[in-house]
Jmol script that loads the backbone (N, CA, C; Angstrom):
load data "model"
ATOM      1  N   UNK A   1       0.797  -1.206   0.000  1.00  0.00           N
ATOM      2  CA  UNK A   1       0.000   0.000   0.000  1.00  0.00           C
ATOM      3  C   UNK A   1       0.837   1.267   0.000  1.00  0.00           C
ATOM      4  N   UNK A   2       2.139   1.118   0.124  1.00  0.00           N
ATOM      5  CA  UNK A   2       2.993   2.295   0.118  1.00  0.00           C
ATOM      6  C   UNK A   2       3.580   2.442  -1.275  1.00  0.00           C
ATOM      7  N   UNK A   3       3.453   3.627  -1.869  1.00  0.00           N
ATOM      8  CA  UNK A   3       3.843   3.857  -3.254  1.00  0.00           C
ATOM      9  C   UNK A   3       5.311   3.610  -3.560  1.00  0.00           C
ATOM     10  N   UNK A   4       6.187   3.918  -2.642  1.00  0.00           N
ATOM     11  CA  UNK A   4       7.613   3.875  -2.945  1.00  0.00           C
ATOM     12  C   UNK A   4       8.270   2.524  -2.671  1.00  0.00           C
ATOM     13  N   UNK A   5       7.489   1.479  -2.519  1.00  0.00           N
ATOM     14  CA  UNK A   5       8.031   0.149  -2.343  1.00  0.00           C
ATOM     15  C   UNK A   5       8.347  -0.240  -0.907  1.00  0.00           C
ATOM     16  N   UNK A   6       8.127   0.664   0.041  1.00  0.00           N
ATOM     17  CA  UNK A   6       8.356   0.328   1.445  1.00  0.00           C
ATOM     18  C   UNK A   6       7.269  -0.614   1.937  1.00  0.00           C
ATOM     19  N   UNK A   7       7.591  -1.322   2.992  1.00  0.00           N
ATOM     20  CA  UNK A   7       6.630  -2.202   3.632  1.00  0.00           C
ATOM     21  C   UNK A   7       5.567  -1.362   4.330  1.00  0.00           C
ATOM     22  N   UNK A   8       4.307  -1.749   4.201  1.00  0.00           N
ATOM     23  CA  UNK A   8       3.234  -1.000   4.834  1.00  0.00           C
ATOM     24  C   UNK A   8       2.140  -1.919   5.341  1.00  0.00           C
ATOM     25  N   UNK A   9       1.331  -1.406   6.247  1.00  0.00           N
ATOM     26  CA  UNK A   9       0.157  -2.146   6.706  1.00  0.00           C
ATOM     27  C   UNK A   9      -0.919  -1.157   7.115  1.00  0.00           C
ATOM     28  N   UNK A  10      -2.123  -1.663   7.326  1.00  0.00           N
ATOM     29  CA  UNK A  10      -3.245  -0.809   7.711  1.00  0.00           C
ATOM     30  C   UNK A  10      -4.077  -1.512   8.762  1.00  0.00           C
ATOM     31  N   UNK A  11      -4.836  -0.708   9.483  1.00  0.00           N
ATOM     32  CA  UNK A  11      -5.738  -1.247  10.479  1.00  0.00           C
ATOM     33  C   UNK A  11      -6.815  -0.231  10.811  1.00  0.00           C
ATOM     34  N   UNK A  12      -7.934  -0.722  11.297  1.00  0.00           N
ATOM     35  CA  UNK A  12      -9.047   0.150  11.663  1.00  0.00           C
ATOM     36  C   UNK A  12      -9.055   0.326  13.174  1.00  0.00           C
ATOM     37  N   UNK A  13      -9.170   1.566  13.592  1.00  0.00           N
ATOM     38  CA  UNK A  13      -9.353   1.896  15.000  1.00  0.00           C
ATOM     39  C   UNK A  13     -10.581   2.782  15.084  1.00  0.00           C
ATOM     40  N   UNK A  14     -11.575   2.356  15.855  1.00  0.00           N
ATOM     41  CA  UNK A  14     -12.878   3.013  15.898  1.00  0.00           C
ATOM     42  C   UNK A  14     -13.432   3.040  14.475  1.00  0.00           C
ATOM     43  N   UNK A  15     -13.599   4.210  13.894  1.00  0.00           N
ATOM     44  CA  UNK A  15     -14.126   4.299  12.526  1.00  0.00           C
ATOM     45  C   UNK A  15     -13.130   5.002  11.613  1.00  0.00           C
ATOM     46  N   UNK A  16     -11.833   4.779  11.873  1.00  0.00           N
ATOM     47  CA  UNK A  16     -10.769   5.385  11.071  1.00  0.00           C
ATOM     48  C   UNK A  16      -9.818   4.305  10.574  1.00  0.00           C
ATOM     49  N   UNK A  17      -9.388   4.439   9.319  1.00  0.00           N
ATOM     50  CA  UNK A  17      -8.413   3.532   8.725  1.00  0.00           C
ATOM     51  C   UNK A  17      -7.036   4.173   8.860  1.00  0.00           C
ATOM     52  N   UNK A  18      -6.133   3.489   9.552  1.00  0.00           N
ATOM     53  CA  UNK A  18      -4.785   4.008   9.786  1.00  0.00           C
ATOM     54  C   UNK A  18      -3.809   3.283   8.867  1.00  0.00           C
ATOM     55  N   UNK A  19      -3.030   4.041   8.107  1.00  0.00           N
ATOM     56  CA  UNK A  19      -2.028   3.485   7.200  1.00  0.00           C
ATOM     57  C   UNK A  19      -0.644   3.736   7.793  1.00  0.00           C
ATOM     58  N   UNK A  20       0.168   2.693   7.837  1.00  0.00           N
ATOM     59  CA  UNK A  20       1.499   2.757   8.431  1.00  0.00           C
ATOM     60  C   UNK A  20       2.535   2.329   7.393  1.00  0.00           C
ATOM     61  N   UNK A  21       3.729   2.898   7.471  1.00  0.00           N
ATOM     62  CA  UNK A  21       4.829   2.531   6.583  1.00  0.00           C
ATOM     63  C   UNK A  21       6.102   2.367   7.402  1.00  0.00           C
ATOM     64  N   UNK A  22       6.958   1.439   6.960  1.00  0.00           N
ATOM     65  CA  UNK A  22       8.233   1.235   7.633  1.00  0.00           C
ATOM     66  C   UNK A  22       9.184   2.340   7.223  1.00  0.00           C
ATOM     67  N   UNK A  23       9.751   3.002   8.204  1.00  0.00           N
ATOM     68  CA  UNK A  23      10.688   4.103   7.976  1.00  0.00           C
ATOM     69  C   UNK A  23      12.083   3.612   8.350  1.00  0.00           C
ATOM     70  N   UNK A  24      12.980   3.569   7.361  1.00  0.00           N
ATOM     71  CA  UNK A  24      14.366   3.181   7.632  1.00  0.00           C
ATOM     72  C   UNK A  24      15.036   4.229   8.507  1.00  0.00           C
ATOM     73  N   UNK A  25      16.057   3.808   9.207  1.00  0.00           N
ATOM     74  CA  UNK A  25      16.791   4.724  10.078  1.00  0.00           C
ATOM     75  C   UNK A  25      17.552   5.744   9.241  1.00  0.00           C
ATOM     76  N   UNK A  26      17.415   6.994   9.595  1.00  0.00           N
ATOM     77  CA  UNK A  26      18.161   8.061   8.943  1.00  0.00           C
ATOM     78  C   UNK A  26      19.391   8.388   9.763  1.00  0.00           C
ATOM     79  N   UNK A  27      20.058   9.447   9.405  1.00  0.00           N
ATOM     80  CA  UNK A  27      21.245   9.875  10.143  1.00  0.00           C
ATOM     81  C   UNK A  27      20.864  10.199  11.590  1.00  0.00           C
ATOM     82  N   UNK A  28      21.360   9.405  12.509  1.00  0.00           N
ATOM     83  CA  UNK A  28      21.093   9.640  13.920  1.00  0.00           C
ATOM     84  C   UNK A  28      19.708   9.240  14.385  1.00  0.00           C
ATOM     85  N   UNK A  29      18.886   8.714  13.481  1.00  0.00           N
ATOM     86  CA  UNK A  29      17.523   8.336  13.848  1.00  0.00           C
ATOM     87  C   UNK A  29      17.384   6.837  14.003  1.00  0.00           C
ATOM     88  N   UNK A  30      16.213   6.414  14.335  1.00  0.00           N
ATOM     89  CA  UNK A  30      15.960   4.989  14.481  1.00  0.00           C
ATOM     90  C   UNK A  30      14.879   4.559  13.500  1.00  0.00           C
ATOM     91  N   UNK A  31      14.955   3.305  13.096  1.00  0.00           N
ATOM     92  CA  UNK A  31      13.956   2.749  12.192  1.00  0.00           C
ATOM     93  C   UNK A  31      12.693   2.434  12.982  1.00  0.00           C
ATOM     94  N   UNK A  32      11.565   2.408  12.301  1.00  0.00           N
ATOM     95  CA  UNK A  32      10.324   2.046  12.970  1.00  0.00           C
ATOM     96  C   UNK A  32       9.115   2.309  12.101  1.00  0.00           C
ATOM     97  N   UNK A  33       7.959   1.934  12.611  1.00  0.00           N
ATOM     98  CA  UNK A  33       6.699   2.154  11.910  1.00  0.00           C
ATOM     99  C   UNK A  33       6.253   3.588  12.107  1.00  0.00           C
ATOM    100  N   UNK A  34       5.816   4.191  11.008  1.00  0.00           N
ATOM    101  CA  UNK A  34       5.358   5.578  11.039  1.00  0.00           C
ATOM    102  C   UNK A  34       3.960   5.630  10.428  1.00  0.00           C
ATOM    103  N   UNK A  35       3.024   6.226  11.173  1.00  0.00           N
ATOM    104  CA  UNK A  35       1.674   6.394  10.611  1.00  0.00           C
ATOM    105  C   UNK A  35       1.760   7.490   9.561  1.00  0.00           C
ATOM    106  N   UNK A  36       1.373   7.147   8.328  1.00  0.00           N
ATOM    107  CA  UNK A  36       1.513   8.115   7.247  1.00  0.00           C
ATOM    108  C   UNK A  36       0.178   8.710   6.807  1.00  0.00           C
ATOM    109  N   UNK A  37      -0.938   8.106   7.233  1.00  0.00           N
ATOM    110  CA  UNK A  37      -2.239   8.661   6.835  1.00  0.00           C
ATOM    111  C   UNK A  37      -3.341   8.063   7.696  1.00  0.00           C
ATOM    112  N   UNK A  38      -4.370   8.866   7.941  1.00  0.00           N
ATOM    113  CA  UNK A  38      -5.572   8.398   8.631  1.00  0.00           C
ATOM    114  C   UNK A  38      -6.759   8.793   7.767  1.00  0.00           C
ATOM    115  N   UNK A  39      -7.605   7.827   7.442  1.00  0.00           N
ATOM    116  CA  UNK A  39      -8.798   8.067   6.631  1.00  0.00           C
ATOM    117  C   UNK A  39     -10.016   7.879   7.527  1.00  0.00           C
ATOM    118  N   UNK A  40     -10.819   8.918   7.636  1.00  0.00           N
ATOM    119  CA  UNK A  40     -12.022   8.865   8.468  1.00  0.00           C
ATOM    120  C   UNK A  40     -13.122   8.112   7.715  1.00  0.00           C
ATOM    121  N   UNK A  41     -13.340   6.864   8.070  1.00  0.00           N
ATOM    122  CA  UNK A  41     -14.339   6.044   7.387  1.00  0.00           C
ATOM    123  C   UNK A  41     -15.757   6.506   7.689  1.00  0.00           C
ATOM    124  N   UNK A  42     -15.970   7.100   8.841  1.00  0.00           N
ATOM    125  CA  UNK A  42     -17.311   7.563   9.212  1.00  0.00           C
ATOM    126  C   UNK A  42     -17.843   8.568   8.200  1.00  0.00           C
ATOM    127  N   UNK A  43     -16.967   9.376   7.621  1.00  0.00           N
ATOM    128  CA  UNK A  43     -17.421  10.370   6.643  1.00  0.00           C
ATOM    129  C   UNK A  43     -17.541   9.783   5.244  1.00  0.00           C
ATOM    130  N   UNK A  44     -16.851   8.678   4.964  1.00  0.00           N
ATOM    131  CA  UNK A  44     -16.889   8.084   3.624  1.00  0.00           C
ATOM    132  C   UNK A  44     -17.988   7.041   3.454  1.00  0.00           C
ATOM    133  N   UNK A  45     -18.267   6.304   4.522  1.00  0.00           N
ATOM    134  CA  UNK A  45     -19.235   5.207   4.436  1.00  0.00           C
ATOM    135  C   UNK A  45     -20.587   5.658   4.969  1.00  0.00           C
ATOM    136  N   UNK A  46     -21.619   5.332   4.254  1.00  0.00           N
ATOM    137  CA  UNK A  46     -22.967   5.720   4.678  1.00  0.00           C
ATOM    138  C   UNK A  46     -23.584   4.602   5.520  1.00  0.00           C
ATOM    139  N   UNK A  47     -23.146   4.532   6.780  1.00  0.00           N
ATOM    140  CA  UNK A  47     -23.639   3.514   7.702  1.00  0.00           C
ATOM    141  C   UNK A  47     -24.078   4.217   8.981  1.00  0.00           C
ATOM    142  N   UNK A  48     -25.372   4.578   9.069  1.00  0.00           N
ATOM    143  CA  UNK A  48     -25.845   5.249  10.279  1.00  0.00           C
ATOM    144  C   UNK A  48     -25.935   4.267  11.447  1.00  0.00           C
ATOM    145  N   UNK A  49     -25.429   4.668  12.596  1.00  0.00           N
ATOM    146  CA  UNK A  49     -25.518   3.890  13.837  1.00  0.00           C
ATOM    147  C   UNK A  49     -25.068   2.433  13.663  1.00  0.00           C
ATOM    148  N   UNK A  50     -23.808   2.220  13.295  1.00  0.00           N
ATOM    149  CA  UNK A  50     -23.344   0.843  13.087  1.00  0.00           C
ATOM    150  C   UNK A  50     -23.319   0.052  14.395  1.00  0.00           C
ATOM    151  N   UNK A  51     -23.603  -1.243  14.301  1.00  0.00           N
ATOM    152  CA  UNK A  51     -23.552  -2.087  15.496  1.00  0.00           C
ATOM    153  C   UNK A  51     -22.142  -2.630  15.732  1.00  0.00           C
ATOM    154  N   UNK A  52     -21.283  -2.566  14.720  1.00  0.00           N
ATOM    155  CA  UNK A  52     -19.878  -2.918  14.901  1.00  0.00           C
ATOM    156  C   UNK A  52     -19.037  -2.011  14.010  1.00  0.00           C
ATOM    157  N   UNK A  53     -17.782  -1.774  14.394  1.00  0.00           N
ATOM    158  CA  UNK A  53     -16.940  -0.882  13.595  1.00  0.00           C
ATOM    159  C   UNK A  53     -16.592  -1.517  12.249  1.00  0.00           C
ATOM    160  N   UNK A  54     -16.303  -0.701  11.247  1.00  0.00           N
ATOM    161  CA  UNK A  54     -15.892  -1.260   9.958  1.00  0.00           C
ATOM    162  C   UNK A  54     -14.585  -2.034  10.131  1.00  0.00           C
ATOM    163  N   UNK A  55     -14.368  -3.005   9.248  1.00  0.00           N
ATOM    164  CA  UNK A  55     -13.107  -3.756   9.313  1.00  0.00           C
ATOM    165  C   UNK A  55     -12.616  -4.061   7.899  1.00  0.00           C
ATOM    166  N   UNK A  56     -11.313  -4.071   7.752  1.00  0.00           N
ATOM    167  CA  UNK A  56     -10.692  -4.403   6.472  1.00  0.00           C
ATOM    168  C   UNK A  56     -10.773  -5.913   6.304  1.00  0.00           C
ATOM    169  N   UNK A  57     -11.338  -6.347   5.170  1.00  0.00           N
ATOM    170  CA  UNK A  57     -11.473  -7.781   4.926  1.00  0.00           C
ATOM    171  C   UNK A  57     -10.671  -8.244   3.719  1.00  0.00           C
ATOM    172  N   UNK A  58     -10.009  -7.311   3.039  1.00  0.00           N
ATOM    173  CA  UNK A  58      -9.196  -7.707   1.902  1.00  0.00           C
ATOM    174  C   UNK A  58      -8.635  -6.514   1.160  1.00  0.00           C
ATOM    175  N   UNK A  59      -7.750  -6.814   0.223  1.00  0.00           N
ATOM    176  CA  UNK A  59      -7.168  -5.783  -0.635  1.00  0.00           C
ATOM    177  C   UNK A  59      -6.769  -6.436  -1.947  1.00  0.00           C
ATOM    178  N   UNK A  60      -6.490  -5.613  -2.946  1.00  0.00           N
ATOM    179  CA  UNK A  60      -6.046  -6.107  -4.240  1.00  0.00           C
ATOM    180  C   UNK A  60      -4.562  -5.789  -4.358  1.00  0.00           C
ATOM    181  N   UNK A  61      -3.749  -6.827  -4.434  1.00  0.00           N
ATOM    182  CA  UNK A  61      -2.299  -6.649  -4.478  1.00  0.00           C
ATOM    183  C   UNK A  61      -1.885  -5.783  -5.666  1.00  0.00           C
ATOM    184  N   UNK A  62      -0.987  -4.856  -5.416  1.00  0.00           N
ATOM    185  CA  UNK A  62      -0.465  -3.994  -6.468  1.00  0.00           C
ATOM    186  C   UNK A  62      -1.349  -2.812  -6.799  1.00  0.00           C
ATOM    187  N   UNK A  63      -2.430  -2.631  -6.039  1.00  0.00           N
ATOM    188  CA  UNK A  63      -3.336  -1.500  -6.264  1.00  0.00           C
ATOM    189  C   UNK A  63      -3.565  -0.784  -4.934  1.00  0.00           C
ATOM    190  N   UNK A  64      -4.407   0.228  -4.980  1.00  0.00           N
ATOM    191  CA  UNK A  64      -4.768   0.941  -3.748  1.00  0.00           C
ATOM    192  C   UNK A  64      -6.192   0.616  -3.319  1.00  0.00           C
ATOM    193  N   UNK A  65      -6.709  -0.537  -3.735  1.00  0.00           N
ATOM    194  CA  UNK A  65      -8.091  -0.927  -3.439  1.00  0.00           C
ATOM    195  C   UNK A  65      -8.146  -1.793  -2.183  1.00  0.00           C
ATOM    196  N   UNK A  66      -9.051  -1.408  -1.282  1.00  0.00           N
ATOM    197  CA  UNK A  66      -9.259  -2.115  -0.023  1.00  0.00           C
ATOM    198  C   UNK A  66     -10.741  -2.437   0.099  1.00  0.00           C
ATOM    199  N   UNK A  67     -11.058  -3.600   0.655  1.00  0.00           N
ATOM    200  CA  UNK A  67     -12.443  -3.992   0.900  1.00  0.00           C
ATOM    201  C   UNK A  67     -12.739  -3.827   2.383  1.00  0.00           C
ATOM    202  N   UNK A  68     -13.839  -3.135   2.674  1.00  0.00           N
ATOM    203  CA  UNK A  68     -14.209  -2.840   4.054  1.00  0.00           C
ATOM    204  C   UNK A  68     -15.604  -3.385   4.323  1.00  0.00           C
ATOM    205  N   UNK A  69     -15.723  -4.193   5.381  1.00  0.00           N
ATOM    206  CA  UNK A  69     -17.003  -4.779   5.763  1.00  0.00           C
ATOM    207  C   UNK A  69     -17.691  -3.891   6.792  1.00  0.00           C
ATOM    208  N   UNK A  70     -19.007  -3.698   6.609  1.00  0.00           N
ATOM    209  CA  UNK A  70     -19.823  -2.905   7.531  1.00  0.00           C
ATOM    210  C   UNK A  70     -21.135  -3.638   7.791  1.00  0.00           C
ATOM    211  N   UNK A  71     -21.980  -3.036   8.611  1.00  0.00           N
ATOM    212  CA  UNK A  71     -23.312  -3.589   8.889  1.00  0.00           C
ATOM    213  C   UNK A  71     -24.153  -3.757   7.630  1.00  0.00           C
ATOM    214  N   UNK A  72     -23.968  -2.877   6.664  1.00  0.00           N
ATOM    215  CA  UNK A  72     -24.838  -2.872   5.484  1.00  0.00           C
ATOM    216  C   UNK A  72     -24.193  -3.507   4.261  1.00  0.00           C
ATOM    217  N   UNK A  73     -23.028  -4.099   4.411  1.00  0.00           N
ATOM    218  CA  UNK A  73     -22.382  -4.762   3.290  1.00  0.00           C
ATOM    219  C   UNK A  73     -20.903  -4.431   3.194  1.00  0.00           C
ATOM    220  N   UNK A  74     -20.343  -4.808   2.055  1.00  0.00           N
ATOM    221  CA  UNK A  74     -18.918  -4.587   1.809  1.00  0.00           C
ATOM    222  C   UNK A  74     -18.747  -3.434   0.832  1.00  0.00           C
ATOM    223  N   UNK A  75     -17.799  -2.562   1.148  1.00  0.00           N
ATOM    224  CA  UNK A  75     -17.482  -1.411   0.309  1.00  0.00           C
ATOM    225  C   UNK A  75     -16.066  -1.564  -0.230  1.00  0.00           C
ATOM    226  N   UNK A  76     -15.823  -1.013  -1.421  1.00  0.00           N
ATOM    227  CA  UNK A  76     -14.459  -0.884  -1.920  1.00  0.00           C
ATOM    228  C   UNK A  76     -14.028   0.555  -1.704  1.00  0.00           C
ATOM    229  N   UNK A  77     -12.800   0.724  -1.288  1.00  0.00           N
ATOM    230  CA  UNK A  77     -12.228   2.048  -1.059  1.00  0.00           C
ATOM    231  C   UNK A  77     -10.949   2.151  -1.866  1.00  0.00           C
ATOM    232  N   UNK A  78     -10.859   3.175  -2.704  1.00  0.00           N
ATOM    233  CA  UNK A  78      -9.612   3.485  -3.399  1.00  0.00           C
ATOM    234  C   UNK A  78      -8.885   4.501  -2.532  1.00  0.00           C
ATOM    235  N   UNK A  79      -7.788   4.075  -1.956  1.00  0.00           N
ATOM    236  CA  UNK A  79      -7.109   4.880  -0.944  1.00  0.00           C
ATOM    237  C   UNK A  79      -6.631   6.217  -1.492  1.00  0.00           C
ATOM    238  N   UNK A  80      -6.025   6.225  -2.672  1.00  0.00           N
ATOM    239  CA  UNK A  80      -5.471   7.480  -3.204  1.00  0.00           C
ATOM    240  C   UNK A  80      -6.547   8.521  -3.461  1.00  0.00           C
ATOM    241  N   UNK A  81      -7.649   8.117  -4.072  1.00  0.00           N
ATOM    242  CA  UNK A  81      -8.693   9.079  -4.444  1.00  0.00           C
ATOM    243  C   UNK A  81      -9.747   9.259  -3.360  1.00  0.00           C
ATOM    244  N   UNK A  82      -9.872   8.287  -2.457  1.00  0.00           N
ATOM    245  CA  UNK A  82     -10.915   8.345  -1.443  1.00  0.00           C
ATOM    246  C   UNK A  82     -12.278   7.934  -1.968  1.00  0.00           C
ATOM    247  N   UNK A  83     -12.322   7.396  -3.172  1.00  0.00           N
ATOM    248  CA  UNK A  83     -13.607   6.959  -3.744  1.00  0.00           C
ATOM    249  C   UNK A  83     -14.071   5.666  -3.087  1.00  0.00           C
ATOM    250  N   UNK A  84     -15.364   5.640  -2.799  1.00  0.00           N
ATOM    251  CA  UNK A  84     -15.979   4.492  -2.143  1.00  0.00           C
ATOM    252  C   UNK A  84     -17.151   4.022  -2.988  1.00  0.00           C
ATOM    253  N   UNK A  85     -17.302   2.709  -3.098  1.00  0.00           N
ATOM    254  CA  UNK A  85     -18.457   2.137  -3.795  1.00  0.00           C
ATOM    255  C   UNK A  85     -18.911   0.910  -3.018  1.00  0.00           C
ATOM    256  N   UNK A  86     -20.221   0.743  -2.932  1.00  0.00           N
ATOM    257  CA  UNK A  86     -20.754  -0.447  -2.277  1.00  0.00           C
ATOM    258  C   UNK A  86     -20.666  -1.607  -3.259  1.00  0.00           C
ATOM    259  N   UNK A  87     -20.100  -2.713  -2.803  1.00  0.00           N
ATOM    260  CA  UNK A  87     -19.974  -3.903  -3.642  1.00  0.00           C
ATOM    261  C   UNK A  87     -21.324  -4.583  -3.750  1.00  0.00           C
ATOM    262  N   UNK A  88     -21.559  -5.189  -4.892  1.00  0.00           N
ATOM    263  CA  UNK A  88     -22.836  -5.882  -5.092  1.00  0.00           C
ATOM    264  C   UNK A  88     -22.651  -7.370  -5.086  1.00  0.00           C
TER     265      UNK A  88
END
end "model"
wireframe off; spacefill off
backbone 0.3
color backbone group
């Protein structure tokens, strides 16, 4: 999910998707995971009063597409553009 070939991962906390990337050690610094973006799913997904938080259930390798499960179904999210569509 990281454009420049670095290792990355994502996870949902509450109703936000957090994207993390591995940051190599720089001069005098230390290597570690760095949160590089937070996407507010509550504003993107039309799920009023969810009974459980959204969760990532899959992705398409080599793309920015993520599948997110909610109370009302599964949505696709294009991370770069922020476009969301309900899967049928």
